C-alpha atoms as one frame of an Amber mdcrd trajectory, in Angstrom:
protein
 -64.870 -44.931-418.295 -66.701 -45.514-421.764 -66.039 -43.220-424.507 -63.049
 -41.353-422.590 -59.595 -41.705-424.694 -56.455 -42.505-422.723 -55.198 -39.077
-424.200 -58.172 -37.374-422.262 -57.655 -39.205-419.354 -54.183 -38.267-419.115
 -55.155 -34.470-419.763 -57.454 -34.590-417.018 -55.153 -36.453-414.616 -52.678
 -33.503-415.331 -55.229 -30.545-414.705 -56.178 -32.376-411.488 -52.515 -32.455
-410.418 -51.947 -28.756-411.222 -55.156 -27.464-409.695 -55.015 -29.697-406.485
 -51.065 -28.291-406.069 -52.575 -24.606-406.471 -55.185 -24.988-404.021 -53.041
 -26.519-401.309 -50.255 -23.916-402.184 -52.741 -21.126-402.052 -53.579 -22.234
-398.460 -50.452 -22.641-397.294 -49.378 -19.272-398.384 -52.061 -18.466-396.281
 -51.000 -20.017-393.305 -47.309 -18.821-393.418 -46.442 -22.609-393.610 -45.210
 -24.454-397.233 -44.345 -27.806-396.099 -45.076 -30.516-398.081 -45.711 -28.134
-401.056 -42.610 -28.308-402.725 -39.989 -31.480-403.054 -36.956 -32.182-401.752
 -35.016 -30.649-404.488 -37.204 -27.421-405.227 -36.721 -23.977-406.728 -38.902
 -20.629-406.366 -37.219 -17.958-408.694 -39.122 -14.704-408.391 -38.711 -11.831
-410.701 -39.936  -8.927-408.796 -43.505 -10.032-407.814 -42.972 -10.710-404.497
 -39.102 -10.382-403.573 -38.625  -6.860-405.797 -35.530  -8.228-407.003 -34.509
 -11.138-408.894 -33.937 -13.839-406.417 -33.929 -17.689-406.673 -34.866 -19.482
-403.341 -33.080 -23.063-403.597 -34.426 -25.519-401.275 -37.255 -26.021-398.910
 -35.387 -23.991-396.083 -35.149 -21.013-398.328 -38.564 -20.903-399.586 -40.044
 -21.271-395.902 -38.114 -18.341-395.248 -38.948 -16.105-398.050 -42.540 -17.190
-397.345 -42.481 -16.096-393.487 -40.695 -13.163-394.314 -42.215 -11.644-397.481
 -45.746 -13.389-396.692 -46.837 -13.284-400.210 -50.256 -12.730-401.161 -51.960
 -12.916-404.277 -54.901 -14.478-406.147 -54.205 -17.506-408.264 -55.435 -18.927
-411.719 -54.243 -21.866-413.855 -53.821 -20.412-417.549 -54.321 -22.484-420.272
 -53.693 -26.604-420.333 -51.432 -28.267-418.281 -48.611 -30.323-420.497 -46.372
 -32.985-419.787 -42.646 -31.699-419.278 -40.851 -34.876-419.626 -39.607 -36.861
-416.888 -42.593 -37.872-415.269 -43.180 -34.128-414.728 -46.254 -31.756-415.439
 -45.956 -28.041-415.944 -48.561 -25.362-416.426 -48.763 -21.553-416.628 -50.158
 -19.388-413.726 -51.546 -15.701-413.868 -51.604 -13.908-410.460 -52.624 -10.672
-408.674 -51.400  -8.922-405.572 -52.307  -5.325-404.124 -49.932  -4.029-406.560
 -49.154  -5.800-409.790 -50.414  -8.394-412.011 -48.189 -11.526-412.763 -47.231
 -14.494-414.777 -46.081 -17.755-413.029 -44.830 -21.177-414.330 -44.792 -24.272
-412.231 -43.487 -27.709-412.678 -44.700 -30.659-410.267 -43.429 -34.147-409.723
 -45.838 -37.191-410.157 -46.439 -37.069-406.572 -47.684 -33.638-406.701 -44.819
 -31.717-405.180 -43.227 -29.030-406.751 -39.969 -28.935-408.463 -39.762 -25.555
-409.856 -41.702 -22.705-409.552 -41.209 -19.095-411.264 -43.419 -15.906-410.670
 -42.864 -12.893-412.614 -44.443  -9.044-412.222 -45.975  -8.194-415.372 -47.410
  -4.957-414.991 -48.284  -2.609-412.242 -51.747  -1.928-411.449 -51.312   1.731
-410.703 -49.908   2.133-414.572 -51.374  -0.151-417.093 -49.656  -0.840-420.140
 -50.493   1.965-422.914 -51.438  -0.656-425.818 -54.681  -1.704-427.272 -57.659
   0.092-425.240 -55.621   1.741-423.060 -53.543   3.707-425.804 -53.951   7.428
-425.929 -56.240   9.048-428.381 -53.439  11.394-430.005 -55.795  13.864-431.215
 -59.292  14.165-429.110 -62.317  14.818-430.873 -63.521  18.364-431.330 -61.723
  21.685-432.029 -59.472  23.457-429.920 -57.975  26.939-430.476 -54.143  27.058
-430.418 -54.114  23.022-430.679 -50.385  21.705-430.236 -50.100  18.411-432.322
 -49.055  15.609-430.099 -45.573  15.379-431.552 -44.824  18.866-431.193 -45.933
  18.535-427.407 -43.346  15.587-427.324 -40.688  17.647-428.623 -41.191  19.995
-425.912 -41.612  17.738-423.290 -38.022  16.055-424.382 -35.962  19.454-424.808
 -37.216  20.167-421.161 -35.745  17.462-419.719 -32.495  18.397-417.967 -33.481
  21.841-418.160 -36.693  22.501-416.708 -37.334  19.311-415.703 -34.890  16.408
-414.005 -35.047  13.272-415.220 -35.993  10.532-412.936 -33.480   8.227-414.411
 -30.039   8.587-416.344 -28.864   6.010-418.717 -25.280   5.997-419.280 -24.978
   4.094-422.420 -26.973   4.223-425.385 -26.223   0.611-427.066 -28.930  -1.973
-427.827 -28.672  -2.304-423.733 -29.542   1.202-423.214 -32.503   1.541-425.605
 -34.008  -1.603-424.724 -34.536  -0.211-421.339 -35.275   3.605-422.852 -37.954
   2.327-425.039 -39.519   0.733-421.408 -39.405   3.941-419.661 -40.432   5.463
-422.634 -43.629   3.496-422.765 -44.455   3.946-419.084 -44.042   7.830-419.252
 -41.079   7.967-416.970 -38.870  10.982-417.090 -35.462   9.918-418.149 -32.500
  10.599-420.716 -29.942   8.499-422.278 -26.627   9.489-422.283 -24.084   8.388
-425.535 -20.264   9.140-426.332 -21.338   8.807-429.592 -23.420  10.918-432.270
 -26.355   8.512-433.359 -27.988   5.603-431.902 -25.777   2.689-433.286 -22.750
   3.908-433.854 -20.695   1.821-431.661 -21.721  -0.957-434.269 -20.797   1.203
-437.063 -17.448   1.572-435.641 -16.955  -2.298-435.148 -14.737  -4.443-438.343
 -16.587  -4.416-441.483 -16.741  -8.050-441.701 -18.771  -8.598-438.430 -21.743
 -10.272-438.145 -24.046 -10.837-435.286 -23.432 -14.351-433.928 -26.805 -14.737
-432.749 -29.755 -15.410-435.326 -31.833 -12.321-436.298 -35.086 -14.017-434.754
 -33.492 -14.110-431.179 -32.136 -10.487-431.628 -35.361  -8.040-431.366 -35.854
  -5.189-429.147 -38.759  -4.742-427.029 -42.050  -3.992-428.917 -40.567  -3.488
-432.221 -39.377  -6.899-433.791 -36.710  -6.737-436.847 -37.783  -7.630-440.228
 -38.687 -10.779-440.735 -37.007 -11.117-444.238 -33.537  -9.869-442.851 -30.753
 -12.496-443.334 -30.575 -15.160-440.560 -27.045 -13.523-439.643 -27.122  -9.857
-439.675 -24.650  -7.316-440.461 -23.263  -4.917-438.016 -24.443  -2.038-439.946
 -27.976  -3.595-440.253 -27.860  -3.421-436.508 -26.542   0.020-436.589 -29.238
   1.450-438.644 -32.116  -0.695-436.805 -30.739   0.807-433.321 -31.375   4.567
-435.162 -34.633   3.739-436.489 -35.646   1.839-433.059 -34.904   5.108-431.141
 -36.801   7.317-433.495 -39.637   5.390-433.460 -39.774   4.492-429.717 -39.079
   8.305-429.215 -36.189   7.825-426.994 -35.014  10.558-425.421 -31.290  10.435
-426.828 -28.447  12.687-425.693 -25.879  11.911-428.449 -21.931  13.634-428.262
 -22.551  13.209-424.280 -20.371  11.796-421.564 -20.595  11.165-418.135 -17.760
  12.985-416.385 -18.883  12.193-412.847 -21.363  10.910-410.635 -21.793  11.291
-407.136 -24.676  10.294-404.666 -26.252  12.810-402.343 -27.302  10.394-399.501
 -29.620  13.037-398.004 -31.319  14.133-401.203 -31.420  10.556-402.118 -30.316
  11.298-405.790 -27.423  12.002-408.039 -25.191  14.446-409.039 -24.413  13.883
-412.524 -22.013  15.950-414.552 -22.617  15.885-418.088 -20.468  17.012-421.254
 -23.105  17.296-424.026 -22.219  18.832-427.164 -19.337  20.770-425.709 -21.531
  22.098-423.041 -21.866  21.576-419.458 -24.837  19.843-418.085 -25.523  18.974
-414.336 -28.295  15.995-413.954 -30.242  15.230-410.446 -31.939  11.865-411.358
 -32.914   9.429-408.608 -31.754   6.691-410.186 -28.197   6.012-412.300 -28.280
   3.195-414.851 -25.208   1.418-416.248 -25.757   0.357-419.830 -22.131   0.519
-421.158 -21.833  -3.183-421.762 -19.941  -5.656-419.532 -16.488  -4.321-420.291
 -13.952  -1.583-420.049 -11.518   0.012-422.044  -9.183  -2.267-424.950  -6.732
  -4.148-422.906  -3.313  -3.658-425.032  -0.273  -5.769-423.614   3.004  -3.767
-423.136   5.031  -4.775-426.380   8.825  -4.434-425.792  10.600  -2.390-428.267
   7.535  -1.889-430.345   8.825   1.373-431.533  11.230  -0.478-433.944   8.221
  -2.789-435.592   7.896  -1.245-439.213   4.573  -2.436-439.809   1.035  -1.687
-438.162   0.217  -3.214-434.672  -3.561  -2.242-433.426  -5.965  -3.485-430.726
  -8.826  -5.785-432.359 -10.988  -3.013-431.337  -9.158  -0.368-433.978  -9.121
  -2.972-436.912 -11.750  -2.123-439.679 -10.833  -4.625-442.740  -7.742  -6.272
-444.157  -8.137  -4.470-447.632  -4.698  -3.004-447.427  -2.727  -6.412-446.688
  -3.018  -8.473-449.638  -0.082 -10.575-450.326   1.578  -9.516-446.538   1.843
 -11.298-443.617  -0.210 -10.509-440.610  -0.475 -12.211-437.037  -3.784 -11.918
-434.958  -2.990 -12.881-431.278  -5.846 -14.327-429.693  -8.579 -16.965-430.297
 -12.101 -16.207-429.394 -14.641 -14.264-431.472 -13.092 -11.403-432.598  -9.959
 -13.239-433.586 -11.285 -15.388-435.799 -13.512 -12.988-437.216 -10.450 -10.836
-437.975  -8.145 -14.078-439.311 -10.923 -15.089-441.416 -11.149 -11.523-442.978
  -7.512 -11.074-443.357  -7.098 -14.574-445.411 -10.411 -13.444-447.465  -8.474
 -10.185-448.275  -5.384 -12.495-449.644  -3.304 -12.091-446.562  -0.917 -14.838
-445.019  -2.234 -15.150-441.711  -0.934 -16.629-438.450  -2.986 -17.040-435.267
  -1.168 -17.196-431.990  -3.442 -19.334-429.573  -3.016 -18.029-426.139  -5.254
 -20.373-424.174  -7.552 -23.205-425.296 -10.999 -21.842-426.682 -14.425 -23.518
-427.113 -15.465 -23.727-430.451 -19.158 -24.475-431.563 -19.925 -24.729-435.216
 -22.588 -22.117-435.738 -25.109 -24.575-437.392 -24.480 -26.716-433.990 -25.213
 -23.535-432.244 -28.249 -22.453-433.981 -29.738 -26.115-433.327 -29.067 -26.629
-429.729 -29.742 -22.910-428.207 -32.698 -21.191-430.189 -35.481 -23.934-430.064
 -37.782 -21.267-428.454 -37.020 -18.674-430.789 -36.876 -19.930-434.466 -38.849
 -19.874-437.323 -40.525 -23.405-436.170 -41.767 -22.202-433.118 -43.028 -19.015
-434.726 -44.947 -21.171-436.689 -46.427 -23.017-433.548 -47.424 -19.354-432.505
 -45.046 -18.868-429.628 -44.162 -15.141-429.738 -41.021 -13.483-428.628 -42.241
 -12.133-425.388 -43.880 -15.866-424.836 -40.193 -17.262-425.394 -38.529 -14.699
-423.432 -40.906 -15.625-420.095 -40.207 -19.425-420.768 -36.737 -18.887-420.987
 -36.674 -17.422-417.493 -38.735 -20.413-415.756 -35.670 -22.751-415.174 -33.160
 -21.924-412.414 -29.719 -21.407-413.243 -28.509 -24.547-411.112 -30.726 -26.562
-413.517 -29.505 -25.172-416.297 -25.944 -25.770-415.705 -26.872 -29.634-415.522
 -28.566 -29.323-418.830 -25.841 -27.468-420.250 -23.457 -30.332-419.470 -26.283
 -32.863-421.322 -25.926 -30.388-424.484 -22.029 -30.339-424.195 -21.650 -34.152
-424.328 -24.150 -34.012-427.023 -22.266 -31.442-428.779 -18.967 -33.399-428.676
 -20.644 -36.628-429.763 -22.372 -34.767-432.815 -19.175 -32.973-433.968 -16.527
 -35.639-433.017 -14.909 -35.552-436.171 -15.144 -31.760-436.826 -13.199 -31.482
-433.206 -10.808 -33.715-433.875  -9.712 -32.470-437.164  -9.405 -29.238-435.006
  -7.156 -30.887-432.616  -5.160 -32.258-435.340  -4.044 -28.898-436.713  -3.148
 -27.799-433.271  -6.143 -26.157-431.888  -6.304 -26.511-427.981 -10.010 -26.889
-427.481 -11.897 -26.102-424.147 -15.575 -26.973-423.305 -15.608 -25.368-419.497
 -13.823 -26.581-416.304 -17.119 -28.670-415.703 -17.582 -29.555-419.422 -21.035
 -27.341-419.917 -19.816 -25.947-422.883 -20.007 -22.089-423.826 -23.651 -20.861
-422.653 -22.142 -21.393-418.977 -18.801 -19.950-420.503 -21.133 -16.574-421.181
 -22.811 -16.952-418.088 -19.989 -16.878-415.804 -17.223 -14.707-417.089 -18.708
 -13.764-420.686 -15.859 -15.103-422.886 -13.730 -18.333-423.948 -15.731 -19.097
-426.661 -16.041 -18.927-430.751 -19.048 -19.233-433.096 -17.265 -21.033-436.093
 -18.640 -19.061-439.023 -15.864 -20.558-441.363 -12.339 -19.679-439.743 -12.207
 -23.074-437.979 -12.431 -24.618-441.560  -9.141 -22.396-442.620  -7.276 -23.521
-439.400  -8.444 -27.251-440.208  -7.093 -26.616-444.184  -3.988 -25.088-442.757
  -4.873 -22.210-444.774  -4.684 -20.062-441.370  -1.267 -20.844-439.560  -1.645
 -21.634-435.754   0.865 -21.132-433.174   0.799 -21.359-429.117   1.984 -18.611
-426.205   1.518 -15.204-426.262   3.352 -12.048-428.021   5.815 -10.424-426.098
   7.532  -7.908-427.853   8.032  -6.809-431.449  11.311  -6.908-433.746  11.662
  -4.487-436.900   9.941  -7.521-439.153   7.485  -8.925-436.722   6.775 -10.190
-433.385   8.010 -12.126-430.851   6.512 -14.847-428.799   6.855 -16.061-424.965
   9.171 -18.776-426.192  11.489 -16.773-428.351  10.399 -17.877-431.589   9.525
 -15.069-434.046   7.099 -14.420-436.500   7.476 -12.155-439.697   4.380  -9.759
-440.046   3.560  -6.466-441.707   0.396  -6.379-439.478  -0.114  -7.284-435.974
  -3.597  -7.579-434.310  -3.863  -7.931-430.455  -7.721  -9.704-429.956  -6.614
  -9.607-426.104 -10.043  -8.338-424.943 -10.962  -5.339-422.690 -10.141  -4.288
-419.249 -12.995  -4.892-416.401 -16.414  -2.936-416.261 -15.274  -1.828-412.673
 -12.155   0.142-414.007 -14.416   2.334-416.340 -16.909   2.924-413.907 -14.434
   3.996-411.389 -13.872   7.043-413.845 -16.860   8.693-413.288 -18.492   7.097
-410.294 -15.129   6.950-408.193 -13.310   4.058-406.234 -15.651   3.698-403.615
 -18.821   3.265-405.317 -17.342   1.332-407.929 -15.823  -0.927-405.038 -19.566
  -0.840-403.456 -20.710  -1.845-406.364 -18.566  -4.893-406.648 -18.372  -7.759
-409.099 -20.947  -7.381-411.795 -22.003 -10.703-414.151 -21.233 -14.249-413.192
 -23.394 -16.566-411.122 -20.700 -17.837-408.086 -20.288 -21.093-409.702 -16.730
 -21.195-408.278 -15.875 -22.914-411.388 -12.508 -21.332-413.039 -10.630 -18.442
-411.709 -13.424 -15.804-412.964 -16.504 -16.759-411.064 -15.461 -17.283-407.399
 -18.151 -17.928-404.897 -20.407 -17.815-403.159 -23.644 -18.924-405.225 -25.738
 -16.461-406.323 -28.541 -18.104-408.394 -28.588 -15.180-410.442 -26.493 -12.902
-412.522 -24.466 -10.600-409.920 -25.957  -7.173-409.806 -27.444  -7.562-413.044
 -31.185  -5.672-413.403 -31.684  -5.482-409.616 -31.026  -3.285-406.704 -27.277
  -3.380-405.994 -25.366  -2.572-402.846 -25.294   1.154-403.955 -28.740   2.556
-403.541 -30.113   4.428-406.775 -27.409   2.074-409.122 -28.607  -0.333-411.449
 -26.748  -2.395-414.262 -28.318  -3.063-417.473 -26.756  -5.457-420.016 -26.216
  -8.678-421.730 -26.697  -9.672-425.131 -29.631  -8.593-427.257 -31.739 -11.609
-426.121 -31.142 -11.059-422.014 -31.263  -7.310-422.243 -34.485  -7.301-424.027
 -35.839  -9.978-421.514 -34.566  -8.427-418.330 -35.042  -4.962-419.233 -38.693
  -5.354-418.241 -38.219  -5.809-414.768 -35.659  -3.280-413.952 -37.921  -0.997
-415.649 -40.891  -2.185-413.496 -38.701  -1.678-410.469 -37.982   1.919-411.624
 -41.473   2.467-412.453 -42.563   1.274-409.087 -40.278   3.764-407.450 -41.337
   6.630-409.483 -45.088   5.920-408.711 -43.826   5.816-405.087 -44.959   2.440
-404.230 -43.593   0.100-401.658 -40.646  -2.046-403.075 -39.195  -3.536-399.805
 -36.467  -5.988-401.126 -36.231  -9.425-400.111 -32.875 -10.975-398.784 -29.225
  -9.471-398.802 -28.411  -8.522-402.216 -24.904  -6.806-401.315 -22.815  -8.440
-403.205 -19.145  -9.246-402.630 -16.852  -6.015-403.017 -14.123  -7.083-405.108
 -12.506  -4.654-407.611 -12.557  -6.870-410.528 -16.145  -7.448-412.037 -16.831
  -9.510-415.248 -13.744 -11.408-416.817 -10.964  -9.705-418.527 -12.494 -10.769
-422.127  -9.692 -12.334-424.175  -9.532 -12.822-427.935
């Protein structure tokens, strides 16, 4: 057409492709038959909107089965303009509305108009809209009222009544960033809940870590729900800043935080459909009867400290990395750090900076990625450039959910290849120094290691340079025992040392859970974390398509798990909160598919140093 530019024609063609597909898709859902709507390779990832769980249907057959079973009913609309998704595909955002909720969707279409990926996510329940903007409370209604009680006093009285005059609907065990993220969402939804934490104050779990610890994800990716971190804070936040922020956050979000509180036992009453949770709070015994129990204690259990022969003969200090604070007392002294993951590298670097002679004992091959390369290749949705384009954290979180994990795996293999090419000289220097590198069994690098087993990598903030320069010495094997003057390696070699730090990881989560839930429920819960990739020893199949037992119904009724790094726990706490809110409101929440996981005792991989 005269006067119509090529970009305009392309934009119109993409709009027509999406609108045509959406019309066919809507009609197909009404008929319960989606043949021809999805490509031969296709994925529908649903986050609570239709399946009331987190589930990815892979392939036409799986999608058709879900459609016939669930019978999704919704009104749909395109949000914004269709965009070029690369590789000949077109993508667009969608909005939809079901009987119970408002949702957001995202679709990627092939050139022939068939769907490659579809993501649908619950956003808000109609029965309880988010109390923001025009929905916010007045705080102080107009007019004069005798005996008026300020809103803050009302909140304090309500908080004090929880666990005394009113049973919480939800008990969250663990008050770190994961527990607080979920708590902030439940608080905003006006659900009665309490957070139990063994420490006195929010953030204490960070305060108690080693002094040199900085977060290895950039600050712009570490926001908590509703309240972003200050935008002038450093790129790599110190652990004490994180600790202080969690304290501030809990106060500002009015979280019901019970400090100095431990869960001594929890049992499920199948008749009453509730938990009996026994708590030691500030030295006093309290019994709670919530309908739901959320584990937010992190993905690991207690420190894993190997048995060392002749430990009593050692004249120096030996400790697990969790007990390490700093190297100030070891200037001019010999130190051995056992392990080669993040904590081990951080501690080795700190000891060197404090003037110690440091040797690292590498027990197994490790993925190392330079912190600048990690920054360049992972956080493009969250960085300052994205912010300048107007992409909010909430939008970035939503976009990150649109790609199914099977495709993520292939994208990470491509990223791994690019990393190895880009930093080839860097890796050669590490190998020349004797460091044994690992890029994953399928060459998919650190992101997939994290998703499959939660360990096996180090974000290099400087320690690798010390190894390359031989400033930190390197040995291989494991420490089997101690002598009066040092440690003994598995090959019989001895290393002189006045300090031995065992960065040897943590026990599985199930072992910690078993202490208060008992063996039966712990085994019923089964594995936590991992995708079922069947790659490596710590992520056995079958393929799940989602992280095992995370943020969704588990095999044990009323038991949930909230965890992950700051980004994942922020993002997916929304969907866990919506599931809990729906149950609190008494809405029907039929969970699609069998989400009963395998019941092996071992959960997430034993995290090593």
